[in-house]
N, CA, C and O atoms as a GROMACS GRO file, in nm:
protein
  416
    1MET      N    1  -2.955   0.107  -0.543
    1MET     CA    2  -2.846   0.062  -0.422
    1MET      C    3  -2.811  -0.031  -0.408
    1MET      O    4  -2.883  -0.113  -0.351
    2ARG      N    5  -2.685  -0.066  -0.454
    2ARG     CA    6  -2.643  -0.189  -0.444
    2ARG      C    7  -2.572  -0.265  -0.261
    2ARG      O    8  -2.474  -0.227  -0.197
    3PRO      N    9  -2.689  -0.399  -0.221
    3PRO     CA   10  -2.644  -0.422  -0.074
    3PRO      C   11  -2.470  -0.439  -0.043
    3PRO      O   12  -2.390  -0.455  -0.135
    4ALA      N   13  -2.440  -0.435   0.063
    4ALA     CA   14  -2.326  -0.446   0.058
    4ALA      C   15  -2.343  -0.587   0.217
    4ALA      O   16  -2.425  -0.591   0.310
    5ALA      N   17  -2.229  -0.676   0.183
    5ALA     CA   18  -2.227  -0.806   0.268
    5ALA      C   19  -2.136  -0.703   0.374
    5ALA      O   20  -2.071  -0.602   0.345
    6THR      N   21  -2.156  -0.770   0.510
    6THR     CA   22  -2.093  -0.752   0.624
    6THR      C   23  -1.896  -0.653   0.617
    6THR      O   24  -1.848  -0.549   0.662
    7ASP      N   25  -1.854  -0.764   0.536
    7ASP     CA   26  -1.707  -0.650   0.491
    7ASP      C   27  -1.723  -0.652   0.357
    7ASP      O   28  -1.687  -0.751   0.294
    8ASP      N   29  -1.766  -0.570   0.309
    8ASP     CA   30  -1.736  -0.495   0.198
    8ASP      C   31  -1.658  -0.375   0.197
    8ASP      O   32  -1.698  -0.317   0.299
    9LEU      N   33  -1.573  -0.304   0.145
    9LEU     CA   34  -1.504  -0.169   0.130
    9LEU      C   35  -1.590  -0.127   0.045
    9LEU      O   36  -1.620  -0.206  -0.044
   10VAL      N   37  -1.647  -0.007   0.045
   10VAL     CA   38  -1.742   0.083   0.011
   10VAL      C   39  -1.706   0.197   0.005
   10VAL      O   40  -1.747   0.258   0.104
   11LEU      N   41  -1.618   0.294  -0.100
   11LEU     CA   42  -1.659   0.417  -0.116
   11LEU      C   43  -1.788   0.475  -0.135
   11LEU      O   44  -1.864   0.400  -0.195
   12VAL      N   45  -1.829   0.573  -0.107
   12VAL     CA   46  -1.956   0.616  -0.109
   12VAL      C   47  -2.004   0.743  -0.111
   12VAL      O   48  -1.983   0.806  -0.007
   13LYS      N   49  -2.072   0.810  -0.214
   13LYS     CA   50  -2.068   0.992  -0.203
   13LYS      C   51  -2.184   0.997  -0.153
   13LYS      O   52  -2.288   0.945  -0.193
   14LEU      N   53  -2.162   1.074  -0.049
   14LEU     CA   54  -2.275   1.091   0.046
   14LEU      C   55  -2.334   1.182  -0.017
   14LEU      O   56  -2.278   1.264  -0.091
   15ASN      N   57  -2.481   1.173   0.014
   15ASN     CA   58  -2.628   1.278   0.013
   15ASN      C   59  -2.589   1.389   0.081
   15ASN      O   60  -2.491   1.390   0.155
   16GLY      N   61  -2.686   1.517   0.052
   16GLY     CA   62  -2.699   1.620   0.173
   16GLY      C   63  -2.733   1.615   0.307
   16GLY      O   64  -2.689   1.694   0.390
   17GLU      N   65  -2.846   1.482   0.343
   17GLU     CA   66  -2.861   1.437   0.486
   17GLU      C   67  -2.755   1.354   0.474
   17GLU      O   68  -2.774   1.321   0.591
   18GLN      N   69  -2.690   1.309   0.452
   18GLN     CA   70  -2.549   1.218   0.510
   18GLN      C   71  -2.458   1.248   0.543
   18GLN      O   72  -2.385   1.187   0.621
   19ILE      N   73  -2.436   1.364   0.484
   19ILE     CA   74  -2.348   1.475   0.453
   19ILE      C   75  -2.339   1.560   0.606
   19ILE      O   76  -2.233   1.572   0.668
   20ALA      N   77  -2.461   1.610   0.650
   20ALA     CA   78  -2.496   1.679   0.760
   20ALA      C   79  -2.532   1.594   0.881
   20ALA      O   80  -2.553   1.637   0.994
   21LEU      N   81  -2.535   1.505   0.853
   21LEU     CA   82  -2.545   1.363   0.944
   21LEU      C   83  -2.384   1.337   1.014
   21LEU      O   84  -2.373   1.323   1.135
   22ALA      N   85  -2.248   1.331   0.910
   22ALA     CA   86  -2.125   1.305   0.899
   22ALA      C   87  -2.066   1.384   1.011
   22ALA      O   88  -1.998   1.354   1.109
   23LYS      N   89  -2.139   1.551   0.936
   23LYS     CA   90  -2.025   1.715   0.996
   23LYS      C   91  -2.082   1.681   1.141
   23LYS      O   92  -2.010   1.712   1.235
   24GLN      N   93  -2.221   1.612   1.171
   24GLN     CA   94  -2.260   1.670   1.338
   24GLN      C   95  -2.194   1.566   1.402
   24GLN      O   96  -2.190   1.590   1.523
   25ALA      N   97  -2.131   1.445   1.370
   25ALA     CA   98  -2.055   1.393   1.425
   25ALA      C   99  -1.937   1.400   1.438
   25ALA      O  100  -1.861   1.359   1.526
   26ASN      N  101  -1.923   1.448   1.356
   26ASN     CA  102  -1.746   1.454   1.357
   26ASN      C  103  -1.655   1.555   1.339
   26ASN      O  104  -1.533   1.543   1.331
   27GLY      N  105  -1.768   1.723   1.329
   27GLY     CA  106  -1.734   1.811   1.330
   27GLY      C  107  -1.778   1.916   1.240
   27GLY      O  108  -1.717   1.925   1.133
   28ALA      N  109  -1.871   1.997   1.264
   28ALA     CA  110  -1.895   2.104   1.130
   28ALA      C  111  -1.822   2.139   1.015
   28ALA      O  112  -1.865   2.139   0.900
   29ARG      N  113  -1.684   2.175   1.063
   29ARG     CA  114  -1.596   2.230   1.011
   29ARG      C  115  -1.488   2.123   0.921
   29ARG      O  116  -1.391   2.155   0.852
   30ARG      N  117  -1.544   1.988   0.948
   30ARG     CA  118  -1.433   1.915   0.845
   30ARG      C  119  -1.543   1.910   0.719
   30ARG      O  120  -1.666   1.916   0.730
   31LYS      N  121  -1.458   1.896   0.584
   31LYS     CA  122  -1.492   1.929   0.485
   31LYS      C  123  -1.523   1.806   0.468
   31LYS      O  124  -1.420   1.738   0.463
   32ILE      N  125  -1.677   1.705   0.447
   32ILE     CA  126  -1.702   1.580   0.445
   32ILE      C  127  -1.816   1.563   0.292
   32ILE      O  128  -1.934   1.596   0.285
   33THR      N  129  -1.751   1.518   0.213
   33THR     CA  130  -1.848   1.483   0.105
   33THR      C  131  -1.836   1.326   0.060
   33THR      O  132  -1.896   1.299  -0.044
   34HIS      N  133  -1.766   1.219   0.124
   34HIS     CA  134  -1.775   1.079   0.098
   34HIS      C  135  -1.730   0.992   0.259
   34HIS      O  136  -1.655   1.028   0.350
   35ALA      N  137  -1.788   0.906   0.247
   35ALA     CA  138  -1.777   0.838   0.320
   35ALA      C  139  -1.655   0.684   0.292
   35ALA      O  140  -1.695   0.642   0.183
   36LEU      N  141  -1.559   0.608   0.327
   36LEU     CA  142  -1.545   0.462   0.335
   36LEU      C  143  -1.565   0.354   0.442
   36LEU      O  144  -1.496   0.341   0.544
   37LEU      N  145  -1.634   0.302   0.418
   37LEU     CA  146  -1.738   0.212   0.471
   37LEU      C  147  -1.627   0.075   0.499
   37LEU      O  148  -1.571   0.042   0.394
   38CYS      N  149  -1.589  -0.002   0.609
   38CYS     CA  150  -1.516  -0.125   0.604
   38CYS      C  151  -1.559  -0.166   0.679
   38CYS      O  152  -1.522  -0.161   0.796
   39GLY      N  153  -1.691  -0.244   0.618
   39GLY     CA  154  -1.757  -0.358   0.693
   39GLY      C  155  -1.760  -0.336   0.827
   39GLY      O  156  -1.811  -0.232   0.868
   40SER      N  157  -1.706  -0.434   0.920
   40SER     CA  158  -1.764  -0.476   1.070
   40SER      C  159  -1.648  -0.381   1.114
   40SER      O  160  -1.665  -0.330   1.225
   41TYR      N  161  -1.541  -0.349   1.053
   41TYR     CA  162  -1.432  -0.256   1.118
   41TYR      C  163  -1.445  -0.139   1.118
   41TYR      O  164  -1.354  -0.078   1.175
   42GLY      N  165  -1.549  -0.060   1.060
   42GLY     CA  166  -1.548   0.054   1.100
   42GLY      C  167  -1.576   0.160   0.961
   42GLY      O  168  -1.585   0.120   0.845
   43GLN      N  169  -1.584   0.245   0.988
   43GLN     CA  170  -1.577   0.366   0.860
   43GLN      C  171  -1.526   0.491   0.870
   43GLN      O  172  -1.545   0.541   0.980
   44MET      N  173  -1.474   0.551   0.801
   44MET     CA  174  -1.424   0.733   0.818
   44MET      C  175  -1.497   0.814   0.714
   44MET      O  176  -1.572   0.783   0.622
   45PHE      N  177  -1.455   0.914   0.752
   45PHE     CA  178  -1.556   1.044   0.676
   45PHE      C  179  -1.476   1.117   0.581
   45PHE      O  180  -1.376   1.128   0.652
   46GLY      N  181  -1.446   1.174   0.476
   46GLY     CA  182  -1.364   1.297   0.422
   46GLY      C  183  -1.428   1.323   0.308
   46GLY      O  184  -1.536   1.277   0.272
   47THR      N  185  -1.314   1.444   0.220
   47THR     CA  186  -1.291   1.448   0.092
   47THR      C  187  -1.296   1.310   0.004
   47THR      O  188  -1.251   1.202   0.042
   48GLU      N  189  -1.368   1.340  -0.134
   48GLU     CA  190  -1.328   1.227  -0.213
   48GLU      C  191  -1.163   1.176  -0.221
   48GLU      O  192  -1.112   1.064  -0.216
   49LYS      N  193  -1.113   1.295  -0.234
   49LYS     CA  194  -0.996   1.267  -0.243
   49LYS      C  195  -0.920   1.196  -0.121
   49LYS      O  196  -0.861   1.092  -0.152
   50GLN      N  197  -0.914   1.234   0.012
   50GLN     CA  198  -0.906   1.161   0.108
   50GLN      C  199  -0.956   1.012   0.100
   50GLN      O  200  -0.865   0.932   0.083
   51CYS      N  201  -1.056   0.970   0.108
   51CYS     CA  202  -1.126   0.831   0.094
   51CYS      C  203  -1.051   0.784  -0.066
   51CYS      O  204  -0.961   0.700  -0.065
   52ALA      N  205  -1.084   0.829  -0.162
   52ALA     CA  206  -1.039   0.779  -0.276
   52ALA      C  207  -0.854   0.665  -0.271
   52ALA      O  208  -0.812   0.564  -0.328
   53LYS      N  209  -0.800   0.768  -0.164
   53LYS     CA  210  -0.656   0.754  -0.170
   53LYS      C  211  -0.672   0.630  -0.072
   53LYS      O  212  -0.589   0.544  -0.100
   54TYR      N  213  -0.758   0.594   0.038
   54TYR     CA  214  -0.755   0.494   0.154
   54TYR      C  215  -0.818   0.350   0.067
   54TYR      O  216  -0.781   0.233   0.072
   55TYR      N  217  -0.916   0.409  -0.005
   55TYR     CA  218  -0.969   0.288  -0.069
   55TYR      C  219  -0.861   0.230  -0.184
   55TYR      O  220  -0.812   0.117  -0.185
   56ASP      N  221  -0.844   0.312  -0.256
   56ASP     CA  222  -0.701   0.292  -0.346
   56ASP      C  223  -0.661   0.175  -0.287
   56ASP      O  224  -0.705   0.065  -0.321
   57ALA      N  225  -0.582   0.192  -0.204
   57ALA     CA  226  -0.492   0.146  -0.069
   57ALA      C  227  -0.499   0.003  -0.018
   57ALA      O  228  -0.425  -0.094  -0.033
   58TRP      N  229  -0.600   0.022   0.039
   58TRP     CA  230  -0.691  -0.044   0.097
   58TRP      C  231  -0.706  -0.170  -0.005
   58TRP      O  232  -0.630  -0.266  -0.008
   59LYS      N  233  -0.786  -0.155  -0.062
   59LYS     CA  234  -0.824  -0.315  -0.145
   59LYS      C  235  -0.739  -0.379  -0.185
   59LYS      O  236  -0.755  -0.498  -0.210
   60ASP      N  237  -0.621  -0.314  -0.203
   60ASP     CA  238  -0.494  -0.413  -0.219
   60ASP      C  239  -0.454  -0.458  -0.102
   60ASP      O  240  -0.488  -0.575  -0.087
   61ILE      N  241  -0.392  -0.412  -0.007
   61ILE     CA  242  -0.325  -0.436   0.098
   61ILE      C  243  -0.428  -0.526   0.194
   61ILE      O  244  -0.412  -0.633   0.253
   62PHE      N  245  -0.547  -0.432   0.183
   62PHE     CA  246  -0.614  -0.569   0.294
   62PHE      C  247  -0.711  -0.692   0.218
   62PHE      O  248  -0.789  -0.771   0.270
   63ARG      N  249  -0.670  -0.674   0.071
   63ARG     CA  250  -0.784  -0.777   0.008
   63ARG      C  251  -0.862  -0.840   0.087
   63ARG      O  252  -0.982  -0.824   0.069
   64HIS      N  253  -0.812  -0.936   0.206
   64HIS     CA  254  -0.826  -1.101   0.254
   64HIS      C  255  -0.941  -1.058   0.381
   64HIS      O  256  -0.976  -1.144   0.462
   65LEU      N  257  -0.989  -0.929   0.388
   65LEU     CA  258  -1.060  -0.841   0.468
   65LEU      C  259  -1.192  -0.890   0.438
   65LEU      O  260  -1.269  -0.960   0.504
   66PHE      N  261  -1.203  -0.820   0.286
   66PHE     CA  262  -1.277  -0.787   0.273
   66PHE      C  263  -1.346  -0.836   0.156
   66PHE      O  264  -1.274  -0.835   0.056
   67HIS      N  265  -1.476  -0.882   0.136
   67HIS     CA  266  -1.547  -0.983   0.068
   67HIS      C  267  -1.537  -0.936  -0.097
   67HIS      O  268  -1.504  -1.012  -0.188
   68GLN      N  269  -1.577  -0.785  -0.115
   68GLN     CA  270  -1.541  -0.718  -0.208
   68GLN      C  271  -1.559  -0.574  -0.213
   68GLN      O  272  -1.622  -0.509  -0.130
   69ALA      N  273  -1.501  -0.530  -0.314
   69ALA     CA  274  -1.504  -0.307  -0.248
   69ALA      C  275  -1.506  -0.261  -0.380
   69ALA      O  276  -1.435  -0.292  -0.476
   70PHE      N  277  -1.608  -0.174  -0.370
   70PHE     CA  278  -1.683  -0.100  -0.469
   70PHE      C  279  -1.720   0.053  -0.398
   70PHE      O  280  -1.716   0.098  -0.284
   71LYS      N  281  -1.762   0.113  -0.553
   71LYS     CA  282  -1.750   0.282  -0.531
   71LYS      C  283  -1.902   0.259  -0.582
   71LYS      O  284  -1.933   0.192  -0.680
   72THR      N  285  -2.003   0.336  -0.485
   72THR     CA  286  -2.131   0.381  -0.505
   72THR      C  287  -2.153   0.560  -0.496
   72THR      O  288  -2.073   0.639  -0.447
   73GLU      N  289  -2.284   0.591  -0.560
   73GLU     CA  290  -2.337   0.741  -0.528
   73GLU      C  291  -2.442   0.668  -0.407
   73GLU      O  292  -2.492   0.738  -0.318
   74MET      N  293  -2.462   0.545  -0.415
   74MET     CA  294  -2.589   0.563  -0.292
   74MET      C  295  -2.613   0.443  -0.194
   74MET      O  296  -2.689   0.349  -0.218
   75HIS      N  297  -2.534   0.461  -0.068
   75HIS     CA  298  -2.544   0.358   0.009
   75HIS      C  299  -2.602   0.347   0.169
   75HIS      O  300  -2.580   0.451   0.233
   76PRO      N  301  -2.641   0.287   0.212
   76PRO     CA  302  -2.695   0.326   0.376
   76PRO      C  303  -2.553   0.336   0.470
   76PRO      O  304  -2.449   0.272   0.457
   77VAL      N  305  -2.582   0.423   0.551
   77VAL     CA  306  -2.428   0.461   0.670
   77VAL      C  307  -2.540   0.415   0.804
   77VAL      O  308  -2.636   0.480   0.845
   78ARG      N  309  -2.506   0.324   0.836
   78ARG     CA  310  -2.516   0.281   0.998
   78ARG      C  311  -2.466   0.390   1.092
   78ARG      O  312  -2.539   0.464   1.158
   79CYS      N  313  -2.326   0.392   1.094
   79CYS     CA  314  -2.321   0.520   1.165
   79CYS      C  315  -2.204   0.581   1.161
   79CYS      O  316  -2.091   0.532   1.166
   80TYR      N  317  -2.254   0.744   1.146
   80TYR     CA  318  -2.182   0.837   1.072
   80TYR      C  319  -2.054   0.901   1.222
   80TYR      O  320  -2.032   1.014   1.263
   81GLU      N  321  -2.001   0.780   1.259
   81GLU     CA  322  -1.891   0.848   1.308
   81GLU      C  323  -1.735   0.774   1.316
   81GLU      O  324  -1.700   0.659   1.342
   82SER      N  325  -1.681   0.865   1.291
   82SER     CA  326  -1.568   0.784   1.218
   82SER      C  327  -1.485   0.730   1.325
   82SER      O  328  -1.448   0.793   1.424
   83THR      N  329  -1.442   0.548   1.286
   83THR     CA  330  -1.375   0.492   1.376
   83THR      C  331  -1.211   0.524   1.424
   83THR      O  332  -1.119   0.530   1.343
   84TYR      N  333  -1.196   0.540   1.559
   84TYR     CA  334  -1.086   0.595   1.592
   84TYR      C  335  -1.028   0.489   1.570
   84TYR      O  336  -1.084   0.381   1.587
   85ASN      N  337  -0.877   0.504   1.517
   85ASN     CA  338  -0.759   0.424   1.416
   85ASN      C  339  -0.805   0.309   1.395
   85ASN      O  340  -0.783   0.210   1.465
   86LEU      N  341  -0.880   0.315   1.287
   86LEU     CA  342  -0.922   0.211   1.177
   86LEU      C  343  -0.809   0.140   1.099
   86LEU      O  344  -0.808   0.022   1.064
   87VAL      N  345  -0.723   0.225   1.081
   87VAL     CA  346  -0.602   0.135   1.027
   87VAL      C  347  -0.556   0.045   1.112
   87VAL      O  348  -0.538  -0.070   1.072
   88MET      N  349  -0.530   0.076   1.227
   88MET     CA  350  -0.470  -0.044   1.342
   88MET      C  351  -0.550  -0.163   1.331
   88MET      O  352  -0.500  -0.273   1.308
   89SER      N  353  -0.683  -0.142   1.347
   89SER     CA  354  -0.794  -0.241   1.374
   89SER      C  355  -0.742  -0.342   1.200
   89SER      O  356  -0.688  -0.452   1.195
   90LEU      N  357  -0.769  -0.284   1.125
   90LEU     CA  358  -0.747  -0.342   0.988
   90LEU      C  359  -0.616  -0.382   0.979
   90LEU      O  360  -0.616  -0.493   0.925
   91ILE      N  361  -0.485  -0.343   1.009
   91ILE     CA  362  -0.364  -0.414   1.026
   91ILE      C  363  -0.374  -0.568   1.134
   91ILE      O  364  -0.326  -0.679   1.114
   92GLU      N  365  -0.448  -0.522   1.233
   92GLU     CA  366  -0.479  -0.657   1.350
   92GLU      C  367  -0.530  -0.723   1.326
   92GLU      O  368  -0.522  -0.830   1.386
   93GLU      N  369  -0.623  -0.704   1.216
   93GLU     CA  370  -0.677  -0.842   1.171
   93GLU      C  371  -0.650  -0.853   1.064
   93GLU      O  372  -0.745  -0.873   0.988
   94ASP      N  373  -0.558  -0.848   1.025
   94ASP     CA  374  -0.495  -0.853   0.888
   94ASP      C  375  -0.388  -0.951   0.896
   94ASP      O  376  -0.373  -1.053   0.828
   95ASP      N  377  -0.322  -0.910   0.980
   95ASP     CA  378  -0.211  -0.992   1.086
   95ASP      C  379  -0.246  -1.112   1.163
   95ASP      O  380  -0.168  -1.204   1.137
   96ARG      N  381  -0.308  -1.133   1.223
   96ARG     CA  382  -0.390  -1.206   1.230
   96ARG      C  383  -0.494  -1.344   1.100
   96ARG      O  384  -0.491  -1.467   1.103
   97ILE      N  385  -0.539  -1.289   1.045
   97ILE     CA  386  -0.558  -1.375   0.931
   97ILE      C  387  -0.385  -1.466   0.882
   97ILE      O  388  -0.361  -1.586   0.869
   98GLU      N  389  -0.317  -1.372   0.870
   98GLU     CA  390  -0.177  -1.409   0.778
   98GLU      C  391  -0.116  -1.513   0.862
   98GLU      O  392  -0.055  -1.607   0.811
   99ARG      N  393  -0.135  -1.496   1.018
   99ARG     CA  394  -0.049  -1.616   1.120
   99ARG      C  395  -0.108  -1.724   1.099
   99ARG      O  396  -0.045  -1.829   1.083
  100ARG      N  397  -0.279  -1.716   1.093
  100ARG     CA  398  -0.364  -1.796   1.066
  100ARG      C  399  -0.310  -1.934   0.914
  100ARG      O  400  -0.305  -2.057   0.908
  101ARG      N  401  -0.286  -1.846   0.838
  101ARG     CA  402  -0.255  -1.935   0.691
  101ARG      C  403  -0.105  -1.969   0.705
  101ARG      O  404  -0.051  -2.068   0.655
  102GLN      N  405  -0.037  -1.860   0.794
  102GLN     CA  406   0.091  -1.975   0.763
  102GLN      C  407   0.098  -2.100   0.902
  102GLN      O  408   0.204  -2.148   0.942
  103ALA      N  409   0.016  -2.121   0.936
  103ALA     CA  410  -0.021  -2.237   1.071
  103ALA      C  411  -0.012  -2.347   0.994
  103ALA      O  412   0.046  -2.451   1.025
  104LYS      N  413  -0.088  -2.318   0.862
  104LYS     CA  414  -0.166  -2.444   0.794
  104LYS      C  415  -0.051  -2.512   0.730
  104LYS      O  416  -0.069  -2.616   0.666
   0.00000   0.00000   0.00000
């Protein structure tokens, strides 16, 4: 298991227990096999295809927000509830960082 810093972007394949907890938090009918952990910004749960799509995009678009980006098959999950409006939080933080850079 690879330790993650607070603001790493991590695509993780969930184990059976993690899938059960994620379904309990997000709806039993949802197809959940993976999680995309976005450091202190939050997390989302879904299929490998769904999570990988965002991982591939966000690792480049929001590269200034994350210390590192990696994929793994074992990783602790602190919260199993998908973060409401996660992409908006990422956009707002990225914009804030960009404004600070331009002000220098």
